[in-house]
C-alpha positions in Angstrom: -0.9 1.5 14.5 1.1 3.1 11.7 -1.0 3.2 8.5 -1.0 4.3 4.9 -3.2 3.9 1.9 -1.6 2.4 -1.2 -1.8 0.8 -4.6 0.1 -2.6 -4.7 1.4 -3.7 -8.1 0.7 -7.4 -9.0 3.3 -10.1 -8.7 4.1 -10.2 -12.4 5.0 -6.5 -12.3 7.1 -6.7 -9.2 8.9 -9.7 -10.6 10.0 -7.6 -13.6 11.0 -4.8 -11.2 13.0 -7.3 -9.1 15.0 -8.3 -12.1 15.8 -4.6 -12.8 16.7 -4.0 -9.2 19.1 -7.0 -9.2 21.0 -5.2 -12.0 21.1 -2.0 -10.1 22.4 -3.7 -7.0 25.5 -4.8 -8.9 26.5 -1.2 -9.7 29.4 0.3 -7.8 28.3 1.8 -4.4 25.0 -0.1 -4.2 26.0 -1.5 -0.8 25.7 2.0 0.5 22.0 2.1 -0.1 19.2 0.5 1.9 17.3 -1.4 -0.7 13.6 -2.0 -0.2 12.4 -5.5 -1.0 9.5 -6.8 -3.0 7.2 -6.9 0.1 7.7 -3.1 0.5 7.0 -2.1 -3.1 3.9 0.1 -3.3 2.6 3.4 -4.4 1.8 5.3 -1.3 -1.4 7.3 -1.8 -1.6 8.9 1.7 0.5 8.4 4.8 -1.5 8.5 8.0 1.2 7.8 10.6 0.1 6.6 14.0 -3.7 6.0 14.0 -5.7 5.0 17.1 -7.4 1.7 16.5 -10.8 3.2 17.3 -10.4 5.5 14.2 -9.7 2.6 11.8 -13.3 1.6 11.2 -14.3 5.2 10.1 -11.2 5.6 8.1 -11.9 2.2 6.4 -15.5 3.3 5.6 -14.2 6.5 4.0 -11.6 4.6 2.0 -14.2 2.2 0.8 -16.3 5.2 -0.5 -13.2 6.6 -2.1 -12.5 3.3 -3.9 -16.1 3.0 -5.1 -15.9 6.5 -6.6 -12.7 5.6 -8.6 -12.9 3.4 -11.6 -10.1 0.8 -12.4 -7.3 2.3 -14.4 -4.0 1.3 -16.1 -0.5 1.9 -14.9 3.0 0.7 -15.8 6.3 1.2 -14.0 8.7 3.4 -15.9 12.0 5.1 -15.5 13.4 6.4 -12.3 14.4 9.4 -10.2 15.5 10.6 -6.8 14.4 12.7 -3.9 16.5 14.5 -1.3 19.8 14.5 -3.2 19.9 10.7 -3.4 18.2 10.0 -0.1 15.5 8.1 -2.0 15.8 6.3 -5.4 12.5 5.4 -7.1 10.8 4.2 -10.2 7.8 6.1 -11.6 4.6 5.4 -13.4 3.0 6.0 -16.7 -0.5 5.4 -18.0 -3.5 6.8 -16.2 -1.3 8.6 -13.7 -4.0 11.4 -13.3 -6.4 8.7 -12.0 -3.7 7.6 -9.5 -3.4 11.2 -8.4 -7.2 11.5 -8.0 -7.2 8.3 -5.9 -4.4 9.7 -3.8 -6.4 12.9 -3.2 -9.4 10.9 -2.1 -7.3 8.8 0.2 -5.8 11.9 1.7 -9.2 13.5 2.1 -10.4 10.3 3.9 -7.7 10.8 6.5 -8.4 14.5 7.0 -12.1 13.8 7.4 -11.5 11.4 10.3 -9.3 14.0 12.0 -5.8 12.8 11.1 -3.1 15.4 10.9 -1.5 14.8 7.5 0.5 18.0 7.5 0.7 20.3 4.6 -0.9 19.1 1.4 1.7 18.5 -1.4 1.0 17.7 -5.0 1.0 13.9 -5.6 4.2 12.5 -7.2 3.7 8.9 -8.3 6.7 6.9 -7.3 7.7 3.5 -5.9 10.7 3.7 -3.6 13.5 1.3 -4.4 16.3 2.4 -2.1 17.0 4.9 0.7 20.1 6.4 2.3 20.5 8.4 5.5 23.1 10.6 3.7 23.1 12.3 0.3 24.3 9.8 -2.3 25.1 10.2 -5.9 22.4 8.0 -7.4 22.7 9.4 -11.0 24.1 6.1 -12.3 21.0 4.3 -10.9 18.7 6.9 -12.3 20.5 6.6 -15.7 20.2 2.8 -15.6 16.5 3.1 -14.8 15.9 5.4 -17.8 15.2 2.5 -20.1 13.1 0.5 -17.6 9.6 -0.1 -18.8 7.4 -2.5 -17.0 4.2 -4.2 -18.2 0.9 -2.5 -18.0 -1.6 -3.6 -15.4 -5.0 -2.6 -14.3 -5.2 -1.1 -10.8 -8.3 -2.6 -9.3 -8.1 -1.9 -5.6 -7.2 0.5 -2.8 -5.3 -1.0 0.1 -5.0 0.2 3.7 -1.6 -1.0 4.9 -0.1 -1.3 8.4 3.6 -0.7 8.6 5.6 -2.3 11.4 9.0 -0.7 11.8 12.1 -2.9 12.6 12.9 -3.1 16.2 15.7 -5.7 16.3 18.5 -3.3 15.5 19.7 -5.8 12.9 21.3 -3.9 10.0 19.3 -4.1 6.8 16.1 -5.3 8.5 13.0 -4.0 6.6 9.7 -2.8 7.8 6.9 -5.4 7.6 3.7 -4.5 5.7 0.3 -6.0 6.4 -2.9 -5.2 4.5 -5.6 -4.0 7.0 -8.3 -3.5 4.4 -8.8 -3.8 0.6 -11.5 -2.2 -1.5 -12.3 -2.8 -5.1 -12.3 0.3 -7.3 -15.7 1.0 -8.8 -17.2 -1.2 -6.1 -18.7 -3.6 -8.5 -16.4 -6.6 -7.8 
């Protein structure tokens, strides 16, 4: 199964973001982007790729330990940017971003310790993907529109292991489906 570790913003936060994205989707050229929907909004901490089902219990145990070692922390969505010359448009985070990075490092370490090949280690960049494109797109107007975006602050209280099911229908615009496989409270006291 295709898995990743993530932080999922609460509904009140994603509702604010949805209102902002509705404005972005009215900008010229928006139809040329593949917009991610509310069910797909998350901060990926570590992408594991295809994982054999027999590895999931050990990975889950290691993620549970990682969650217990991390105290709850505050984040807010803020601003925006791009990767890959407009191939990905995202909103970022402010607040205790260093704690988010620490949790990402622990989630990555959990995957490596169970033998998953995560490729080359890269410094963590907190982002929540809003839209993608197969080709380079000038997303500067969207990034500029996101500059003033500031979402409410929330407390990150859990680490989530998510299964990603890629679209298979061939229907244009179909989104991956995301299913939580495991959830662990940060600090372990809840």
